[in-house]
Structure formats: C-alpha cells, structure tokens
C-alpha positions in Angstrom: 82.8 87.7 123.7 82.8 90.9 121.7 86.4 90.4 120.7 85.7 86.8 119.7 82.7 88.0 117.6 85.1 90.4 115.9 87.7 87.8 115.2 85.2 85.4 113.5 83.4 88.1 111.4 83.9 88.3 107.7 84.2 92.1 107.7 87.2 91.9 110.1 89.2 89.6 107.9 88.2 91.5 104.8 89.6 94.6 106.3 92.7 92.7 107.5 93.5 91.5 104.0 93.0 94.9 102.6 95.3 96.5 105.2 97.9 93.8 104.5 98.0 94.3 100.7 100.3 97.3 100.5 102.5 95.6 103.2 102.8 92.5 101.0 104.0 94.5 98.0 106.6 96.5 100.0 107.7 93.5 102.1 108.3 91.4 99.0 110.3 94.3 97.5 112.5 94.6 100.6 112.9 90.9 100.7 114.3 90.9 97.1 116.8 93.6 98.0 118.0 91.9 101.1 118.2 88.5 99.5 120.7 90.1 97.1 122.7 91.5 99.9 121.4 95.1 100.0 119.4 96.7 102.9 117.0 99.3 101.4 116.1 101.8 104.0 114.6 104.0 101.3 111.4 102.0 101.4 109.4 104.6 103.3 110.2 107.4 100.8 109.8 105.1 97.8 106.3 104.1 99.0 105.4 107.8 99.2 106.7 108.4 95.7 104.7 105.4 94.4 101.5 106.7 96.2 101.8 110.1 94.6 103.0 109.0 91.1 100.2 106.5 90.7 97.5 108.8 91.9 98.8 111.8 89.9 98.8 109.7 86.8 95.2 108.7 87.2 94.2 112.2 88.2 95.8 113.5 85.0 93.4 111.3 83.0 95.2 108.0 82.4 94.1 104.5 83.4 94.5 102.8 86.7 96.9 100.2 85.4 98.9 102.9 83.7 99.1 104.6 87.2 100.4 101.3 88.7 103.0 101.1 85.9 104.2 104.7 86.4 104.4 104.2 90.2 106.5 101.1 89.7 108.8 102.9 87.2 109.2 105.8 89.7 110.2 103.4 92.4 112.7 101.7 90.1 114.4 105.0 89.3 115.0 105.6 93.0 116.1 102.0 93.3 118.6 102.6 90.5 120.0 105.6 92.5 120.2 103.5 95.6 121.9 100.6 93.9 124.5 102.7 92.1 125.5 104.5 95.3 125.7 101.4 97.5 126.9 98.6 95.2 129.7 99.9 92.8 130.5 103.0 94.9 130.2 101.1 98.2 128.6 103.9 100.2 126.9 103.1 103.5 123.6 101.3 102.8 122.1 102.9 106.0 123.0 106.4 105.1 122.0 106.1 101.4 118.7 104.5 102.3 117.8 107.2 104.8 118.9 109.8 102.3 116.6 108.2 99.6 113.7 108.3 102.0 114.2 112.0 102.8 114.8 112.9 99.1 111.8 111.0 97.9 109.5 112.3 100.5 110.5 115.9 100.1 110.4 115.7 96.3 106.9 114.2 96.4 105.6 117.0 98.7 107.2 119.6 96.5 105.8 118.1 93.4 102.3 118.0 95.0 102.4 121.7 95.9 103.8 122.5 92.5 101.1 120.6 90.6 98.2 121.6 92.8 99.1 125.0 94.4 95.6 126.1 95.1 94.1 122.8 96.3 92.9 122.8 100.0 91.6 119.3 100.1 93.0 116.3 98.2 91.2 115.7 94.8 89.6 112.3 94.4 90.0 109.7 91.6 88.1 106.7 90.5 90.0 104.0 92.4 90.1 100.2 91.9 86.8 98.6 92.9 86.3 95.2 94.6 86.1 92.4 92.1 84.2 89.4 93.6 85.2 86.0 92.2 82.1 84.0 91.4 81.4 81.0 93.7 84.6 81.5 95.8 83.3 84.8 97.2 80.2 83.0 98.5 82.2 80.8 101.0 81.4 81.9 104.5 84.0 84.2 106.1 86.9 83.1 103.8 85.0 84.1 100.7 84.4 87.7 101.5 87.8 88.1 103.0 89.9 86.6 100.2 87.7 86.8 97.1 85.9 90.1 97.2 89.0 92.3 97.1 90.4 94.7 94.5 92.6 93.5 91.6 95.7 94.8 93.3 95.1 92.6 96.3 94.8 89.6 94.1 98.0 90.7 92.4 99.8 90.9 95.8 99.0 87.3 96.6 100.1 86.2 93.1 103.3 88.1 93.6 104.1 86.0 96.7 103.6 82.8 94.8 105.6 84.0 91.8 108.5 85.2 94.0 108.6 81.9 95.9 108.9 80.0 92.6 111.5 82.4 91.1 113.7 82.3 94.3 113.7 78.6 94.8 113.0 77.1 91.4 114.9 79.1 88.8 118.5 80.0 87.9 117.7 83.7 88.4 116.5 83.0 91.9 119.6 81.0 92.7 121.9 83.7 91.4 120.0 86.3 93.5 120.3 84.3 96.7 123.9 83.6 96.0 124.6 87.3 95.6 123.4 87.8 99.2 125.1 84.7 100.6 128.3 84.2 98.7 129.0 86.8 96.1 132.5 85.4 95.4 130.8 82.2 94.1 128.6 84.3 91.8 131.7 86.1 90.5 133.5 82.8 90.0 130.6 81.7 87.7 131.2 84.7 85.5 128.1 86.6 86.7 128.1 90.2 87.7 127.4 90.6 91.4 126.9 94.4 90.9 124.5 93.8 88.1 122.4 91.3 90.1 122.4 93.5 93.2 121.4 96.7 91.3 118.7 94.8 89.3 117.3 93.4 92.6 117.2 96.8 94.2 115.4 98.2 91.2 112.8 95.5 91.0 112.4 95.5 94.8 112.0 99.3 94.9 109.4 99.1 92.1 107.3 96.7 94.2 107.6 99.1 97.2 106.2 101.9 95.0 103.3 99.7 94.0 102.6 99.2 97.7 102.4 102.9 98.0 100.2 103.2 95.0 97.8 100.7 96.5 97.0 103.3 99.2 96.0 106.0 96.8 94.4 103.8 94.1 92.8 100.9 96.0 92.6 101.6 99.8 91.7 105.2 99.3 91.0 107.4 96.3 93.2 110.4 97.0 96.7 111.4 98.1 97.4 113.1 101.4 100.5 113.7 103.4 101.6 111.1 105.9 99.4 108.5 104.4 102.2 105.9 104.3 102.6 106.5 108.1 105.6 104.2 108.8 104.4 101.2 106.8 107.8 101.0 105.2 109.6 100.5 108.5 107.1 97.8 109.4 107.9 96.0 106.2 111.6 95.9 107.0 110.6 94.2 110.3 108.3 91.8 108.4 111.2 90.6 106.3 113.1 89.6 109.5 109.9 88.1 110.9 109.5 86.0 107.8 113.2 84.8 108.0 113.7 86.2 104.5 111.1 83.7 103.1 108.1 85.0 101.0 105.5 82.7 102.5 106.4 83.5 106.1 106.7 87.2 105.4 103.1 87.0 103.9 101.9 85.6 107.2 103.6 88.3 109.1 101.9 91.0 107.0 98.5 89.5 107.5 99.2 89.2 111.3 100.2 92.8 111.6 97.2 93.9 109.5 94.9 91.8 111.7 96.3 93.5 114.8 95.6 96.9 113.2 92.1 96.0 112.1 91.4 94.6 115.6 92.5 97.8 117.4 90.2 99.9 115.2 87.2 97.7 116.2 88.1 97.5 119.8 87.9 101.3 120.0 84.2 101.0 119.2 83.4 98.6 122.0 82.7 99.6 125.7 86.3 98.8 126.5 87.4 101.4 124.0 85.3 104.0 125.7 87.2 103.6 128.9 90.8 103.3 127.6 92.7 106.1 125.9 92.7 105.5 122.1 96.5 105.8 122.0 96.8 102.5 123.8 94.9 100.8 121.0 97.1 102.6 118.4 100.2 101.1 120.0 98.8 97.6 120.1 99.6 96.4 116.6 103.2 97.6 117.0 103.7 96.1 120.4 102.3 92.8 119.4 104.4 92.9 116.2 107.6 93.6 118.2 106.8 90.6 120.5 106.2 88.3 117.5 109.4 89.6 115.8 111.5 88.9 118.9 110.1 85.3 119.1 110.5 84.6 115.4 113.7 86.3 114.6 115.7 84.2 117.1 115.7 81.4 114.6 116.1 83.5 111.5 119.2 83.0 109.3 120.3 86.4 108.0 121.8 86.3 104.4 125.5 86.0 105.1 126.5 88.9 102.7 123.7 91.3 103.7 125.2 94.8 103.8 128.7 93.4 102.9 130.2 95.2 100.0 131.8 93.2 97.2 134.8 94.3 95.3 135.8 92.1 92.4 139.2 90.6 92.9 139.3 91.2 96.6 139.1 88.4 99.2 
C-alpha cells in the first residue's frame, strides 16, 4: 500500500517531471543528431559543459536566460567540433564522441578550478523558481505535477512538440531525416549532406548543454563535480527506447524519471530500512534496461546512422 500511495501522490509526479526535464532536453538533442545519421557519444561531456557554462554565467552577474543561451552556445561549439571531425573528415563517431566527452569534462573541471581556486564549497546562485500556471495548477495530482514547474521544464515539453512538427511537417525535417536514411537522395536534390549533418549535430549538442544547464539553474543552484552522473548515457538509450521518435522518447524519459523518484521514496519506507540502498539505486537502470529490450526489438534504426557519406561515391 505504501508504494501505491507513493505512485498516486502529487509530490511523486512533480519530482518525476522535474527529474525528467534535463533528460528531455538531452534526449531530443541526441535524437536530432542520430536522425541526421550521426551518433553523438559526446553527450555526457557536453552536458557537463552546459551545466558549468550556464551556472558560471549567472554567478558572474548575468541573467538566467543569458546563462541558458551561453550554455547552448558552448554545446554548439563542441557539436561543431564533433561534426567537422566525423562528417567531412569521416573519423570514427565512437572515438570522436568519447574524445569530446573526455575533453569537455576535463576542460570544465580545469576551468572551475581556474576560476574558483580557493572555493571549498560550490557557490550558490538564484536559480529558476517554480512558475505555477493559474487554474491548471489546481487540478488534483496532474496540476502540481505538470503546471507548477520551472520555466525550463515547460520549455522542455514545448521542445518535444516543436521538434515533432519540424521533423514530420516541414521541408527542414524531411531533409534531416533523409540525411540519416538516404543521404544520396539528399545529395541528388542539390542539398549538402555534410551541411545538414553538421548543423544537426550543432543544434543537438546545444540542446544537450541546455539539459546540463537545467541541473545547475533549475534542479539545483550550484555546480559540483559528477552532477551529470551518467544522464547522458541514459539519454542515448532513451533515443533507442523511443524508436527515434520525439513523443516516445519523451515517455521514456518520464518513465526513467519515475523509476528514479520511486527508488528515492522507497528508501524512506520500512522496506528501505531492511534492504541495502545500492539495490534501490540500481532499480531505475535495471527497469530501464528491461523496458529498452522490450521496446527496441521493434525499433527501426535510421538506415544511414554512423554511415559516412562521400559525395560522388556509391
């Protein structure tokens, strides 16, 4: 009964939506990259860069939305590096992605120590505050969960809607999907496959960085090492779980976040007192792996994902 009470409580779903928000940004960013045919394993490091860049901007005296913009720009710069190395130069997307993660993470930690050499505890900023939507926020359970969140959470859900419309209802989306399915057809139409892919990686990486910035500017109010904590790798799995479709990937992000919120609350029950806490920490990942196995069996991978394209070659 205690677990059932947790599942029907407004506070549980409020926490789940909050936990899902950075995953939504980063998952949509990875989805854009992979739809264009590029696997971006730099996501973990790019999220770290975004978390630091956004927080440091606000800590330096600039506004919150300026921090979001700086975070996105920093992610796009790493995306540009990734795109140039993997698309026109044709280097291994796996190696480049892992290299980007290592470079971005190390550079962030170095910059933190350089900017704040004497700091022993992370300085705090004034983060985004919950913004209840009148009337809607008063709906039982659903209202507090969906309509008493911070502006960045609302932006995450709007992003899913916009991305769905762009991918399936616009020429830009058609060209993007074609670059990941049949780049020769894109080239035959006189469009630049390299330009589309690099642009997609830049935009996707920018969204990943915003996901990282959410952690320091909305979920928390400071930056600390290891705060991303593997969320980037989870987002790669969520893209597969969602079969490369924004709406399904959104559901996957909420599902994982619900598992995560549940394990935190179960630890506070009598059951949690008798079971090692490590078991509960594993639970969201184990359940996500199970769901991934079930859902991915019917997923259709973009045909040209990780396939290099050289103009003029067949």
